[in-house]
C-alpha angles and dihedrals in degrees: 000000000000115000132210131182112223118204110192144147139121123317116288093020095122101262097144094051092046093047093050091047091052092045091055092046094049103029088244137152124228128236111198119229098190124121095210101039089066089073125089115234094024099098111123097041094049094047088236116189110273125241089258092050090050089052090053093050128009113247128203133195095035120126095003099135143033114247089237092059124090109250128174142169092273090059090045092052092049094052094040091051089053091051092045093052092047094051093048091045088059092050097248130135122246131231118188111202129186145064108233107140111237094019086061094042089056087071089062106037146344112299105167133047123224097243110135114211114218118221091245091057091050091051092050091050091047090055092048090049091052088057092056144260095297093055090053091051093047093052091049093048090052088062097036118019090189094052092111089068092059106031135043100245090191089067109077095197093054093041091052091048091050092047093053093048094049091048094046097044102034087226132118120245090255091052090048091049093049091049092047092051089065094049118117121235111271094241098043123232112342136176106225128205106195125209105185112188113196114158120188121272095260093053093046093050090052091048092048092050092050094046092049092051091049092048091054091047093047101052112284091141091050090054091044091051091056091048091048089064090061098030094124089057099044116115115245095258094053094040093053098040109135112251094023096058092049092045093050091048089048093053093045092050093054091231120154106191102111092183089060090052092047092050092050092051090048093050094048092045091055090049086056089051090057092050091048093051090050091051094047091052100042099037104031106018092240118142 
């Protein structure tokens, strides 16, 4: 059975350093599991491995998409599987490093179905969404009267997603769920060695503060200014990425108090830490 080492934990827990150390020790290559590091031009704010770090250990799944392109866990799994197969084919060991929710979960089980959404379906769902939450729910219930038992119809994003999948597949949500439960993990059977890094709150807050200061010193605002020019075309993941969102808002507002910006990024980053810990515990049993 193929084996991978998975280095994960909340943001600022030391995953990159640990992954590189393991890669050097084992002659391994690293597959990133970060939902922001996949985007080109989002380097400083995502703490992407530096050029020197990439020379020390080969990294995969960095800079594979434009921030204006749609990108989801299914696309991540497809590219990561390609990298995984290539690394093993060359006889090297694999380190998976990162802590982005469903990207990480994909290394443990199936997380995305194989329903392809035609452009016409997307356009129909977009129009329903523009009419409001109730219209989305009504359209879904026309196709699947029991949808309320399987989707939170108060959540527009989830309702829209359910509507598109029902339209594209011709199946009800229950039928989709039953089909999904039989789906194999995207990477096949793997033996996993888990390195879960979870420093105490005080240590994490210090790490977050230091990283935020270094990001601001090393060009976060320059990156944010470029993204601001295409903000209306950024995909939701890129547009809401912590550090970039605050920096774009800061530039747009005309504010000049860098300490205020730094404090806001630190606060929001620690909120993310709490969400990550909850996900690790509830979804993967890591705590």
